[in-house]
Every structure is written in C-alpha cells, then in structure tokens.
N, C-alpha and C positions, 0 to 999 in steps of 0.2 A: 373159506367159503362162508363161515359165521362169522369172518370179519366183516364182509363185505354186506352181508345182511344188516350189521349195526351199523356199517354206514350208511346204507339205505333208508333206516328208520332209527330213532332212538329204543334202546332195550331198557325197560325197567327192569331191576332184581325180582320185585314183585307188583302183581296188581291185586289189588282186593274187591271183590264184587259184596256189594253191600256195605254199610257205613251205620252200622249200630254201636252198641257199648262195646262189642267183641271186636271189630276191627277197628274202633276208637281206640281202644285199648292198645292194639299192635301197631298204630300211628305214633303213639305217644311215646311208645317203647323204642320205635324207631328213630323219633327225633331227638329222643334222649343219647341213644346209641351215636347218631349223628354228629350230634354235637360236640360228644367225647371224640369220634373218631376225626374230626376237622381238626381240633387241637393235637392230634396225634400222628395219623397217617391217613391221608384224603382215600388211599385205597381200600380202606375198611368202610368209607360211605356207602350205605345201602340206598339205593333208589326205589321208591316207590309211588303209588297212585293208586287212589280207590275212587269206585264208582257207586253213587247212592241213587235209587229212584226218586226217593222223594226231593222235594223242592230246597230243603233245609235239613238240619238234623232234627230228629224226633224221636222219643222213645216212650211207648204207648201213652200217648197224649191224651187220648180219650179217656184215660183212667187217672189224670192228674187231678183228682179230686182234692180239694183245699186242705182239709184237714187228713188224710189217709198219710200213713208214715211207711218209710222201708222196712221190709222184714230181715233185710241183711245189715251187718254192723256197718257205719261209714268207714270202717276201717280196711272193709273189702272194696274199696274203689278201684279205680283203673291201674292203681300204680304200687300202693302202699307197699303190699305183701312182697312184692318183687324189688322196690326200691324206696324204702322208708323215708328218705330225705328226699323223694323227688318233689320237685316243684309245681308239679301236677295232680298233687295229693288233693283230697278232700278239705285236711287242714289248711293246705296253701290258699286254696279257693276261698275258703272262710275269713282269712286272715286279708285276702286280696277285697272281698266284699264288706269288711270291717265289721265281722260278727264274730269273730274267734271266741272273744270274752264271753260275749253273749251264749254262745254254742255251748263251751266249758260249764257256763251257770246253768244251763238248762237240764245237766245232768243224764243226758241220754246217748246212746249208741244209734239210736234210729231218728234219723232225719225225717223232716216232711219229704215225701215224696217230689212236690213240686219243687223242694228245693235241691235233692239231689238231682233232679232234671237239669237245674239252673247250673249244676255244676259241670254235667255231661257236654252242656253246650258252651259253657265257659272252656273245657277243654277241648271241644270240636273246633273253636273260633279260632284256637291258638294253633292247630295243623291243618287251618283250611287252604292252604297253599295245596296239600296234596289230595284235595277232592275235589270230584266234578258232582256236583248235585242235579238233580232232574234229569236223570238221564238213566232208561233202562237196559239192561245189557242183552243183546240178542244173540250174539255168536261167541264161541270161544272156538278158536280155529287151530291145529296144529300147524306148526311151521317146522318142516324137516331138513336137515341138513346130514347129507350123508345116509339118507336111510334111518336117522335118529329125529325124534322130535326134540329140538333145543328150545323152542320158543312156543309162546302162544300169542295168537292176534285174538284180542278182546276188542270186539264192536260194540259199540252202545248207540243208542238215540234218543232224543229228547222228546220225540214224538210230533215236533212239530216239523211239517213237509218243506219248511224252507231251510229246516238245520242241514248241514251235513252230518253224516256219522262220527262220532268219536272213535279214533283207531288207535290202541294201546298194544304194545310188544312186550310180552315179560317173560323172563325165564321161570317163574313161579306165578301162580294164580293163586289166592286164599278165598276159597268162597264161605262166606258169614251171609247168607240171605235172610236169617232171621225165621219168625214162624208168623204161620197164616191163621188166622180165626178160625175155628173150627165149632162148625154148625152140624146138627144133627144131620142124620140123613133125611134129605126130601124137605128140608127146610131152606129157604131162600131169603137173603137179607132183603130189604126193602125199607121204605119209608115208616113203615109201622112194625116192622119185625128188625130187632138190633142183635148184632153181637154187642157184647160191654166194651171192647175196645172202640166203638165208637159212641160211647155214652153220652159225654159232652158236648160233642157236634150236634147230636140227635136231640138232646134236649132244649138246646138253645132255640129251636123254631117252635116249643111249645108255650102254651099260655099257662103261666103258672096256678093261677088261680081256677082256670077251667077243665085242667085234667082231673079226671074222675079215678080212675084205676090203671096202675100198671102189673104187669106179670114177669117175675124174675124167675129164670130157670137156671139150677146150678146150685152146689154145696160146698163150693171153695170160698176162698178168701174174697174173690173177685163178685161174687154174688152177694156175699152178706154186705160188702160195701156199697154194691148196687143199691141194694135191699135199704141200706140206712140212708144212703143219699136222695134214693127218690122220696122216702117217707119225710126226709127234712125239705127239699126242695119243692116239695109239690103239697102244702100242707091240708089241703081239701080232698087229696085224693087216697084210694085205698092201694096199697101195696101188698100183693099177692106171692110170696113165696112158694117155689115148687122144687122138691127135689126126689130122690130116689131114698135117701137115708133116713131114721125116724128122726133124727136133729144132726145140727152141726157137728162134725167132729174136731175138737181141739188139735192145732197144730203143736207139733212136739218140737220145742226150741230148747230143750234140755241141753246141758252140757257137753254130754257123753253122746247122745243122739246126733248133735251137732258137728260132730267129727266126721260125718260121711262127707261134709263139704270141704274139710280139709284136703290141700295138696297132697298130703301122702295118699289118702283114700283112691283117689285117682289111679297111683300104681299100684294100690291092692286089688281096683277093680280090673285094671285093665290085666293083669297076670292072673285074676282067677279062672276057673272053668265056667262054662257057659252055666250051669244049674246053679253053681251060687252067685253069679251074676244077678240072676232072677231070683234069687232069695232074698237077695241086700236090697235089690231094687222093693220088693214085695214086703219087707223088714220095714224100709223106710221112706215109703210113699207120702206117710204123714207129716213126713218132715217138711213137704212142699205142695203134693197134690190132693184135691179133695179135702184140705183142711182150713181151718180159720183159726185167727187169733182168739185166745181166750177171752181179752179183754172186749173186743167185738161182739162176741157171742153171748157174754155177761151184759153188753150195754143193748143189745137187740132184746133180750130177755127183759130188762128191766122196762123197755118201752111199750113191750106188749103187756106187762103187768099193770104198767099205770094204766094204760088204756081201758083194760080190765074195770080197774077202780072206778072209772071215769066214765065206763059206760058208753066211749066211743072208740070202738075197734077198729083202726085203718090197716094195722099190720094182722095180715092172715097167713099162717102157714099150712100149706098142703105138703105135709111128710110124707115119706113110703109111697109118692104118688109122681106121676108121668104127664106129660103133654103128650096128647094122641093125636091131635086136630089142630092145624091153625088155618084161619081163612081170613087173609088180609083185604082190607078196602080202603080207600082214599083217607076215610076219615077215624078209621080205628081198625081193630082186629078181634076176631074173635076164636079164643082157645078153649078147647075141652081139655078138663084135668081129670085123670083116673085112678082112682085108689089103687093100689097094687095089692093091697091089703084085702080090701073086700069088694073092689071092683066097680065102686059106685062113681059116678061122674058127675063132674060141675063143670057148667059153660059159663065162662067168664068174659062179658064183652068188655076189652081195656082199650086205651088211649096207644099202648104199646106192648109188645112183648120182648124183654131184654134176655139173650141168651149169654150167661155165663158159664160157657161150657170148655173153656181153656182152649189151647191153641195146638197146631200140629206142625212140626218142624218142615219147613220147605225141602222139596227134594232136589238137591242142588244139580245131582249130576245131568238131568236132562237138558241142563244149559250148555254141558261140554258137547253138546250133539256127538257126533260121530266118535269122540273121543270117550264118552261112558261108556261105549262098548269094549274099550280097551281098559277099564278099571274092573279090577278084581272084585267078585261078590263072593259072601260066604253062603253057607246052604239055606240061608234063608231069604237069600237076595239082598243083603244088606252091604253095602261098600265096605271093605277090608281095610281098616284105617291102622296106621302105624302108631306107636306111642306117641310120636311128636305130632302126631296129627295129619299126618300126610297121606294121601291116597295110594295103596299099592296098585300099580299099572304093569302092563306088559313090559318086558326090557329093553325096547325103543324106544319107550317115551322117558328123557332125560330130564326134561323139564317137571316141577315140583307143582301137583295139587294137593293143597290143603284145604280141609275141613273145619269151620269152626259152628257151635251150637247145636241144636238137637239132634241134627243128623250123626252125630257122633256119641250119641247117649250109650248105644248098645257096645260100644267099646270102653268108654270113658265114664260113664257113669253119671247119677243124677245132676252133678254141677255143671254138665256141658251147655246148657241152655240158661244158665244162672248166672248172676253176678259173681257169685264168690270165687271163681277161679279165674276170672279174667285175668288178672295181673300177671298170675304164674303162668298162664297158657299164654299170653303174649310174648313172654320171655322166651318160653320153649320152642314155638314157633319160629321166632326170630333165629334162634341159637341154631334149629334145623336150617334154616335158609343158608345162615353163613356158613356152618359145617359143609352143606354140600356144594358150595360155593366155593369152599376151600379146597375139595375133592376134585372140582371140576378145572381148577387153575393150578393144582399141586402146590399150593403155598406151602411153605415149610414153617410156619411160624402161628402160632394160636392166635384165635380173634376171641374179643370180650366182649360181651354183651354186658350192658350197663345194670350195676344192680343184681347178676346172675351168678353166682359161685359157679366155676366149672369145676368137674370131676377130674 
C-alpha cells in the first residue's frame, strides 16, 4: 500500500516549513550529504524541499543598518562547526567575493550584519532548487497506511487566486517558522507605530530634514541600535529612548559566559531538571536578552555628553519609565511616558514610535491541524521534544515532526533561536532523519553524514 502511495505522488524524505537561517543550514547539510552519497551509493540520497512565505531569502532585513556588526563570530556560520572544510563556509564566501585578505587584515571575528546577510543569500542561491518562495503553508495533513501515519501532505499557496496550491508529500516535516515581532499588549503596528524589524522600510518614507521627534521603546541591542541610527539619520530630530531599567545593561560576552552557546551546553541543558533549566536561563539571559554591546553604550553616552557641552540636546533618556498611552494619527503619534520612580508623566508628540521589544517564537503546532492534538505536551502545555529535535507523538505516527527555533528553547536552551548552534543542529536533525529511515527500511549498514562523527 505504501508503494502505491509513492507511485501516485512523489514522496520527499523531508519538507521544511520556513527558510530562514535554520532550515537554510539544514539545506546546506543536505546538499553536502547528497554530493557525497551520489559518489558512493545513491540509495543514501535524501530528497527534500523547503517552503518559504517571503518572496526571496531574507533575514531581519529591516535592521540591516550599514554599520551594525554581528554579535556572533563568523566561525559560527551555517557549516563550520559541523564541517570546517565546507565550501559553504563564510571564509569560502569571502574568497568567492574577493575579500578574504581584506577581512583577515580587518582583524575581527564580527563582520558587518549586511555582509553576513549577503553570505546567507549567497548560500541560499546555491540551494535554491530545493526552495519554493512566496508560499504560505496552509495545511499539514496526515496520510495513513494500515492505520499508521506514514506521510504528511503539505499544502501551500502563493495567495494569488489564479495559482494552484503547491502540494508536497513527505516522510518528515521540519518546522522552522522563525520568530514574530513582539509588541506590548494593546499596541497595534501602523504607519506611525513600528516594530524595529520594519525600521529601514518605514524610515524611507520620511523626510530626513522635516522629522522632529522619535520615541524608541526597549532596553536591548536593537533598541540601542535604533536610537543611534535615528539620531544619525535625522540630524534635526530629537530621539527619546524609553526603557524600564535605570540604564542599558552591557551584554556579557566574556569567554566563560559564552560557553552557554557551546554545542555541549545543549546536552547539559537538555538533561537538566526543570528548576536548573530556569536558573541557567536566568543566570545567562544577559548574554543575549535586554543587553547591549558595551561599545555601543559608550558611544551613545559620548553623544549625550557632547550634546550637553554644545547645548543642543537631541538625545533624551527616559529611564525607569514606560509608555502608558499611544495615540496614532495620520501625520504622527502622541505618546505618554510615565516614570515608574516618581509617577511623573511626559507627553511626547512624535513622527513615529519604534518598539524594539523583541520577538516571540511562532507557535508551529497549530499549522499541523489535527496532528497537533496527537503531539505530546508537558505539564506547562509545551511540546515534548527529544534531543534530536523530534516532537514526541502518539505511537501511530511513524512520520517525523521536527522543530527548530524558539519553540525548542524550553528543552534545548538559549541557543535555540540563535545562530550559534545552527550548523551542529542541522547535522543532528539530518542524522536523526537518516537513522529513522534506516530503521524503517531495516538497512544493515551505517549511514554517514558529511562532517559529523558517529558514535
């Protein structure tokens, strides 16, 4: 019966939902594996396809400020920690672009963000035969064989009424739908109320010389970068930064603290009891959340002091404060800022208010429809995920559901939604897909994933 289903419709070994850095890293791992498998045994080839809602590859395009740098080493690219000799590495990209020597002379581990984005696009272009862009996944439906779910049917659509839905059948589905912009309760994005993820697109419509004031809400790296960017981009405008802390907190990127991002830390976190998991997150939140690079903090302070000396204060700081009211109009926005220390209220009329208030994980399981009810949950209602990022399901689901991204932070730790562990995680998921396929087909020989040592 399974054979007839495969004859009726081609079956992929895996289909990825979303094509950001996580699934791009997996696509690269697949390309490397298949290149090696073709030379050895074509039976080891893994067939895959990815579906992405954006019309082209893009990663936080709205914050590609030209002088912003990465906060993670270029060595934590899509492949190097998994396969240091990969032709998809950042160093290979630099060589291809003719900038390898220049980058070495630059003496930095942290490239410009626009450069790293170009690297990601460079990799995406090399595997674009595996991707369908501009399509939203509408349904993921179970396909039963002899009472067991052996496949998933993934249905996606471009949104154009004239287009037929894209239909893909797969033995495994990899959910990597990324993060969504987080706004405070009661705040709705609009023409004058922005999340910082839209920053560059939104400012393009404003007159540089006519803008008079901006309000930035948030205490993390993105908030500080947004404040600095607006201060430079609009030389006549006042920029008001509002945050609940007394001052920006510096990010901890010291060597021992950075070990929380090591691949081995994922094992330690996964095996830890729940109270210890929470303590680890609390201890090391300042390596990533609501923290700012010290160099940027000092730069903003220098600007503030310089303006005091010159008597022309354009940077204003509302620390230990919060925005309590926002009234948006067609030509601007009115924000009420309240001091949490004194209760004093300040009314600010601004051209726009920018919320740099972070992201929240997309809840992937609802996209699974009726399958979501067959996924195991823990006592807090979160999906139960095994060490290889596979969602635990009832025993009648033989096909695999995998999750990448923030939805796995409760099981795999702080690196889940970050770039640091992309390469290793992609290899682990590919290894798991291969192992389960081997078990299903009762293969009697080991399979090898390029660049991953097998235990």
